[in-house]
N, C-alpha and C positions, 0 to 999 in steps of 0.2 A: 723204733718199729713196737707196732702192738706184740707183747709179750702172753701169747695163751694162758701161761701159766700161773701170771699172775690174777687172770681171770679167777680160774680154779679157785688160787688160793685165800682170794679173796669173799665167792661164797662158802666156803668152808668156813671163812674166818665170820661172815655174816651171820654162819647160822650158829656159830658158839656163840658172839655177841648177843645176840636176840635171848639166850637162856640165861646170860648174867647180867641183870638189871643194873646193878649195883654198877661194875665195870663197865658199861655203854652208858650212865649218866657219867662219869669222871670223865672216860675219852671225849664223850659229846661237848661238855664245857671247853676242850681246848679251841682254840682261834685259829692259832697257825700252824698250815701244812706241815711244816717241817717238827713242828712238835708236837704232834699231833703223830704223826710217825714216827716218832724216837717212844712217845707212850706207849703205842700200838706194838709197836716189835717187840719192846720191853715186856708187854703185858704177855706177847706171843709166846716168847723167849720162858717166861717164868711158870708158861700154862705148859709145857712139856711139847708143843707142835713147832718143831724147831724147822720141819720140812716145809715149813711154808715161808719162815724167815728171809730168804735171798728172793723170791718172787716180790713177797711185799714191800721191800726196799727200794723195790724200783718203781714202785707207785707213787705219781706224784700227789696225790688228794686234791688236787686243784681244780676239777672240773668234776662236774656230777656224774655219776654210774645209774642206769635203769635200777629202779627201786627194783627187791628180790623178792619173789613169793616163795615160803617156805614149803617144803614140802610136808613139813612137822607139826602139829598142833601148835598155838604159842599161848599156852596158859596167859592168863588174866596177872597172876602176880610178877610174871616177866614181862608183863606189856607196862607193867609200872613207869613211869618217865619218859616215856612217847607220846607222843601228839600227831593228831593228824594233818597232813600236809596238802594233801590232792584229793579229790576225787575224778577216778580214772575210767575211760571204758575200755576194753579188751575184748576179743575174739569171746572169751568166757564171759563177760559181763562185767557190769560194777566193780570195779574195785576200791580200797582206801589204799594209799601212801599214808607212811607213819614216819616220822623224823622223831630224833632223841634228844632231851636236852631242854633246859628254862632260859625264859625269854622275858624280862624286867616288865613287869603289866602299867606300863608308863608308855608303852606304843598307840597312839589311836588307834590304826586298825589293824583287823587279822592278817592282811596280807601282809603286813609288814613284818609280823613275828613269821608268818611263813616263810619270807625273805630269808629272814637272820638265822631260822632252823637250816632251808639251803643250804645256805651258804659253808655253815661247820663241816671243817672237813671228814668227819663222821659221817655226816649225814649226806655228804657228797659218794662215798665211797657205800657205806650201809644201811642207807631207807630200804623198811622192809611193806609188801605190800601180803594185802590178807584180802580176799575176794570178799564180795557184799551178799551173805546166804541169811537167811533166816534165821539159822543158829548164832549167828555174829551178832545181828544187832539185835538177837534175846540176849544176847550175852550183855552187851555196850548197855542196855537198855538198864537192865538188873543193878548195873552199878553207876549210872549215872547220877549225876547233883542235879537236885529240882530246878525246873527250867522255871527260876521266880518272874520271869519278864519278856515281852517283847517291846521293843523301839522300832516304832513306822514313823518316818519321815518323808516330809515333799523335798528334802535335798536344800543345802545351803542356806538352815533354817535355824543351827544350836542341836542339831541333835547329835553333834560328836560331844560338844559339853556337856551333855545329860551324859554322856556312857560314861567319859575321863571320872566326872563327878560320882557318878555311883562305886566308883571304885577305890573310893575314898572311905565304903562301909568293911572293915574287915570281915573277911571270908566270903567277899561278891566277886565274883570271877565275869568280866564285863567282854564277850564276842562282839566287834563290832564290823562288820560288812564281810564275812567269811563267806572270800568266792566260791568255797567248795558251795556251799548251803545255796548261794544262788544257782549254782552248778545243778544240784539236786534237787530243786523246787521247780526250775526250767523242764526237768527230764520229766517231774511228775503232771507237771500241767500238760506237754506237751504228748502224754501217753507214753513216752519212751520208758516210765519206770514202774508201769503198773503197779497199783499197792502202796508206791512211794515209800518202796524199801529202801534206797539210796538215802532219800530225805531223813527217813527216819536212821540210819546209821550215820549221816553225817551227823545230827543235832547231837544222838546219843554222845559220839565217838569227838565232839568241842565239849561235852561237859563230863570226861572222867573225873575221877578222884585226882588229885594232885594238890600237897601241899596245906594248908591251911583254909582253902576255898570249901565251900559250906553249899552254896548257889551259884547259878547262871543265870544271867541277862544275855540276851540277843538284840543287837543293834542291827536290823534286814537293811536292804537295798530299798532306794528307793522307789522305784520302780514297784517291788513288793506292795505297794499297799493297793496294787490294783488286784490282786491275789489275799485280799482282806478275808474273804467269804473262806477260801479253802485252807485257810491257813488257820483259822478257828474252826475247822470241819474235825484239821489233821491235828490241832492244839487242843481240843476241849476245853476251857476252864482256866487258860491261862492267861493272867492280865496282862493289856496291852495300850498301848499310850502312839497315838500322832503327834507330832510336833510341824508347827509349820511357820508361816512369817508374810508379812505383809508383800503381795502381790508384785511390786515394783521392785523391793529390794531382792528378790529372789530371782525375778527375773535378767537385772541387771548384773546379775552376780554371772547366770548362764552365759549373757551378754559376749562376757567377756571370757569365760571359759567354759563351755557347753558339757553340761555333765553327760553321760554315755545316753543316758536312758531316754535322754532328749535329741536325742542326732534321728533322725528321719529313718527307718527302716527295723531303730531296733524292738521296737515292740509292736506289737498286732494293731493293725487298725480297729479289729471289734472291742480293746476294751479303752477306746480314745472319746472324745467325745467326739461326736459325727462333724465331719467337713462337709462346708456347701461343696455341694455339688458340682464340679468339673475347676472350682477354684485350685492352684497353684499356690501350697502355702510356701514362705520363705522359711527358713532352717529359725528362727527365733519365733516367728510366730510358731511355726511345729511345737517350738518347748513349749510355750506357752501353754497351747493345747494340751499339751500332757501332763505340764506342771498343774494346772484346772482340772484336768482329769483326776488325777491323784486325789485332788481335795473333795474332790467329787465324790467319789469312791467311799472315802471315808466318813464324810459329813451322812451319808444314807445306814450308815451303822453305829456312828460314837452315839454316848454318851459322856455329860461334861467332865466326867473323871479321864475321857480317854485323850484329852483334846491338849493343848500347853502350845500359845503362841511364844514368838520369839519375845515380845516385849519383857513375857514374865520373868526366863531368865536372864534377864540385863538389866534387871528394875532391883535395884539395893532392898527393898522393903517388901520384893515379893517371898514368900516359899516356897517359893514350885522349885527348886534344885534343894532345899535345904529339909522341907516338909513332906509336900504334897505328894513328889514323885515317888520320892521311898516310899511312904504307905501306900503307893497301889501296889509295888513289888513286895510286899512285905518288910521292911526296914525298918528298923527304930532308929526313929531322927536322933535320939541320944545315943546311938550305939556309935555316930559317924567317928572319923578320924578327924576330926576340926581341923589340926592345921593342915593336913593335906587336903582334906577341902576347899580353907581358905587358898591355900596355893593352886589348885585348879583354878580355882575360879577368875585368879590373877592372871591369867594367862592364856594364849593364844590357844585354843584346845587342838588343832591340827599342827599346830607350831608351835610348839613347847618352850621354844625360844625366846620364843616373843611373848610382848606383854598384850592381852587383852585389849582390844579400845574399840568405845561402841559405833559401829560405821553406819546407822541407819541415816541419820545427816546426809555422811557425802553418798550413799545410793542414791538419795532421791533427788540431791542434786546433778548427778552423773544419767539422771532418769532424762534420756531424748523424748519431744512430742511423739515420733513413731512409738518407743516403747512403753509409754503410757497410753498413747491406743489399743496396744496388743495387751497388756497387761488388761485392760478393762476391758478387753471385749470375751478374754478367755481364762481369768482367773479372778477379776472380782464379784462376782458371783459366787462361784464354788469357797471363795473365803469368808463371805461374809453369812454364807451359811454354817461353816464351822463356828463362826465370832456368834452368830446367836447360841447354836448348841453351849458353846463353853461361858458365856454367861451368863448362863440360863442355871448353873450351876455356883 
């Protein structure tokens, strides 16, 4: 049976914990719900809040409660150790949800970090929410780490390898495909977020100071290449890179497991290369159309320094991952953690428990005549345009 007194006790406890970052961080490190409840009850008793002990003892902390918005200010000093875990909209407008705790930086994608935080017993009970206001955005931006660069990509082209490799530079935080930033950019482009306030809030929240981090690099979602001009306007002067790969190799991967951005209807038609009137495209042909459109959008804006082709990433003689890309983002090649860098290159970027294997030959062997024709129709020309720019450098 639901106990209303437990909700009241949790609310009072949440307000108390948001003001004690050291205690919140300690409790947020506990993975077991039972161990967490015991530690929480001990902390509550030590604080003299004995009236809430009985109610809190009934809470299992094995399911998520809604994030709480506080009626009192949340100073920056008290927010240390908390990370953004979601962008949400309520009747009052956009809000950021926050979770407390650290997660190892070896995870390939930010959504894995968010999931790890959401499952912590502390965050199941005490995640916090802050309305996105101009004042909050100004405060977040004033304390944000520098944005050292953006990684755009075609998808299935080695961008995760780039992101993981750049983590070998001490002080470099790489945030890969954060869902909340994708949501914020969509809102800004659709007019739902005039002035891109939510976009600015999310980007600044992802760059809050923590540990020994000195800079942040963000790997964007693949479709964001179609928003390159708005991104350059929102983030003037920020270095950017576009990773891409031979058309057939990318298309074979999407034929096996379609990417979300390649599914018909996921992206607005005006953003894509025109389709012949009256012609119904198959799902894989639509995917090729999307992939070609990504490359074409970048080719219209790129200089040689902005481009890296997959072959450069896997060629042992190439300096793309050791020198050229790090320098683009202001990193000193000599400052790398060489052992970590070498270990990253030896493993599968998305599945670190597996060894890396160059699959270019296997991808070509797996391509059917139909896939070859589709790639030639929609992807070969944009790829050739990118290659013409890259080799010029």
